[in-house]
Each structure stands twice: as structure tokens, then as C-alpha cells.
N, C-alpha and C positions, 0 to 999 in steps of 0.2 A: 888863536889856538883853542881847541876844545878837547876835553878828555871825558870819555864816557865809560862806565862799567855797566855791562849788560849781562843779564842772566836769561838764557833761552831755555824753555821747557817744551816738551812734546817728544816726537820721534826725531831726535837730533844727534844721537850717538849711533855709530855703525852705518852712517849714510854719507860719509865723506864730508861732513859739515865743516870740520876744522880745516881740511885742505881747501875747500871752497872759500872759506873766510880768508885764509892766508893768501890765496891766489888773488882775490879781489883787493885785499888790503895792499898788497904789493903793487898792483896796477894803479891804485889811487894814492899811493905814497902816504899811507896811514900806518902809524907805528902802534905797537902794543903786543898783545898776545891773545891766544885762544886756547882753552883747555876743557876737557871733559871733567865733570865733577862726579863724585861717587854717588850722588843722589839722582843721576840721570840727566841733569841739566848740563848746559855748556856755558862757561863763563868767557866773556870777551871784553877786553879792554882796548878801546880805540883812542888814538891821540893823533891830532893833526890839524890842518886848516879846517875851519868851520864847514865850508862847502864839501870838502872831501869826507869829513866825518859824517855829515848829514847824508851824503850819497851812500857811504858804507853802512849806515844804519838801515837804509832801504834794502841793501843787499842782505843784511842780517835778517830782516823781516821776511824776505823771500826764501832764502836758503837754497840748497841744491834740490834737484827735482824729487829725490826720494825722502826728503825731510818733511815732517808734518809739525809745524810750529803751533803750539797751543797758547803760549804766553811769553811775554818779554817784560822783564823788569829793567828799567833804564834809569841810571843816576849819573848826574854830572859830578865829577870829582876833581881834585886839584891836579895840576900838571905833574906828570911822572918823569918826563924827559927820557922816554925810550929812544933807542938808536935804530931800531928796526922792528919787524913784526915776526913773532915766533909762535910755533905750535908747542905748547908746554904739555908735559905728561906728569901725572900724579906719581 
């Protein structure tokens, strides 16, 4: 099991980035959450089997077609034991 916290910056809000991440996380059986931050970044927490999280990381790097990803900060963190994947709102 692997758990990653990711901060994505660039043009990632208002381009269906969160929905894109949720749809792919559900397909890959990855748990966690995605949410917009007030500073314009998107925060993603991914948790699941190593291969699934690795594939999901690739999805995050690509984003939906209207996103323009400039930077990603990725940190491995301790297991959180999420039960599903949610789109969070501030």
C-alpha cells in the first residue's frame, strides 16, 4: 500500500480537474480525496496498491485536456485508511 499527498499547480481549477481525478481514481480503485485550494493549486491524496497509485500519479501529471500543469509536489505519507475517493470542497 502506498499513500501520496500531491499539490498540483498551473491552470488546474475551472477545467474539471477534480472530476477527472475522481473518475480515474474510481476506475483504478484508489482511495483518498481531491480538492481545490484557495491559492489556486489542487491537493490530491492517493491511497491504494502501489501499481494503482503509480498509474494514478501518471493520470495526475497529464490532467484533463484543458488543464495546464506547471508543477507537482509529491510526498509519501503514512497510511490514512480512506474508504473511498471524494471530491472535497473548502
